[in-house]
C-alpha positions as CSV (number, residue, x, y, z in Angstrom):
1,M,0.0,0.0,0.0
2,T,2.8,2.4,0.9
3,K,4.7,1.7,-2.3
4,T,1.5,2.2,-4.4
5,F,0.9,5.6,-2.7
6,F,4.5,6.6,-3.2
7,A,4.4,5.7,-6.9
8,L,1.1,7.6,-7.4
9,A,2.6,10.6,-5.6
10,C,5.7,10.5,-7.8
11,A,3.6,10.2,-10.9
12,A,1.4,13.2,-9.9
13,G,4.5,15.3,-9.2
14,L,6.0,14.4,-12.7
15,A,2.7,15.3,-14.3
16,A,2.6,18.7,-12.7
17,A,6.3,19.5,-13.6
18,P,5.5,20.8,-17.1
19,A,3.1,23.3,-15.5
20,L,6.0,24.8,-13.6
21,A,8.4,24.8,-16.5
22,A,9.7,28.2,-17.5
23,D,9.0,29.8,-20.8
24,V,12.2,31.4,-21.9
25,E,10.6,33.3,-24.8
26,A,8.0,34.8,-22.5
27,G,10.8,35.8,-20.2
28,K,12.6,37.5,-23.1
29,R,9.4,39.5,-23.9
30,K,8.9,40.5,-20.3
31,A,12.6,41.4,-20.0
32,E,12.4,43.7,-23.0
33,E,9.2,45.3,-21.7
34,V,10.2,45.7,-18.0
35,C,13.9,45.1,-17.4
36,K,15.8,46.3,-20.5
37,A,15.6,50.0,-19.6
38,C,17.9,49.6,-16.6
39,H,19.7,46.2,-17.1
40,G,20.3,46.6,-20.8
41,E,19.9,44.1,-23.7
42,G,19.7,40.6,-22.4
43,G,20.5,41.9,-18.9
44,A,24.2,42.2,-19.9
45,K,24.7,46.0,-20.2
46,P,23.2,48.0,-17.3
47,I,22.9,51.7,-17.7
48,M,24.5,52.5,-14.3
49,P,27.5,50.9,-12.6
50,Q,25.4,50.0,-9.5
51,T,22.8,48.2,-11.6
52,P,23.6,44.5,-11.5
53,I,24.3,42.4,-14.6
54,L,21.6,39.7,-14.8
55,A,22.9,37.8,-17.7
56,G,24.4,34.5,-16.8
57,Q,23.2,34.6,-13.1
58,Y,22.0,31.4,-11.5
59,E,18.3,30.8,-12.2
60,D,17.5,30.0,-8.6
61,Y,19.3,33.1,-7.4
62,L,17.2,35.3,-9.7
63,I,14.0,33.6,-8.6
64,H,14.9,34.1,-4.9
65,A,15.9,37.8,-5.5
66,L,12.7,38.7,-7.4
67,E,10.5,36.8,-4.9
68,S,12.2,38.7,-2.1
69,Y,11.7,42.1,-3.8
70,K,8.1,41.2,-4.4
71,S,7.4,40.0,-0.8
72,G,9.2,43.0,0.7
73,A,11.8,40.8,2.4
74,R,14.4,42.6,0.3
75,Q,14.0,46.3,-0.2
76,N,15.3,48.5,-3.1
77,A,13.7,51.8,-4.2
78,M,13.8,50.7,-7.9
79,M,13.3,46.9,-7.7
80,S,10.7,46.6,-5.1
81,P,8.0,48.4,-7.2
82,M,9.2,46.7,-10.3
83,A,8.8,43.2,-8.8
84,Q,5.3,43.8,-7.2
85,P,3.3,43.2,-10.4
86,L,5.2,40.2,-11.5
87,S,3.4,36.9,-11.4
88,D,5.1,33.7,-10.3
89,A,5.2,32.6,-13.9
90,D,6.8,36.0,-14.9
91,I,9.5,35.4,-12.2
92,R,10.3,31.9,-13.4
93,N,10.3,33.0,-17.0
94,L,12.6,36.0,-16.4
95,A,15.0,33.9,-14.3
96,A,15.2,31.2,-17.0
97,Y,15.8,33.8,-19.7
98,F,18.5,35.8,-17.9
99,S,20.3,32.6,-16.7
100,Q,20.7,31.5,-20.3
101,Q,22.1,34.8,-21.6
102,P,25.9,35.2,-22.0
103,P,27.4,37.1,-19.0
104,G,28.1,40.7,-19.6
105,V,31.5,40.5,-17.8
106,Q,34.4,38.5,-19.0
107,V,37.6,38.1,-17.1
108,K,40.8,38.3,-19.2
109,Y,44.0,36.9,-17.9
């Protein structure tokens, strides 16, 4: 009985996974609409030195940061109001998009 329940729970979890999958193209559209003005094309060329480069960041870090701005756990005069209207799907999509972009900084030795 326990093995059957476990198998059904795993199957249900796998069936739900595609619903949580990020849409990189939707992330790109949202980034061009909302993020590009400050973070630059693909999140790689911010307009000010204190604006972070988003391109190439870890997806889970970007999700955590945006969720923290949205919830108020993390405060920033620019980012807090920008994150407020983002849906959970927007956050996942943006994080997936930016994490797949080439980093804007390259170290030369």
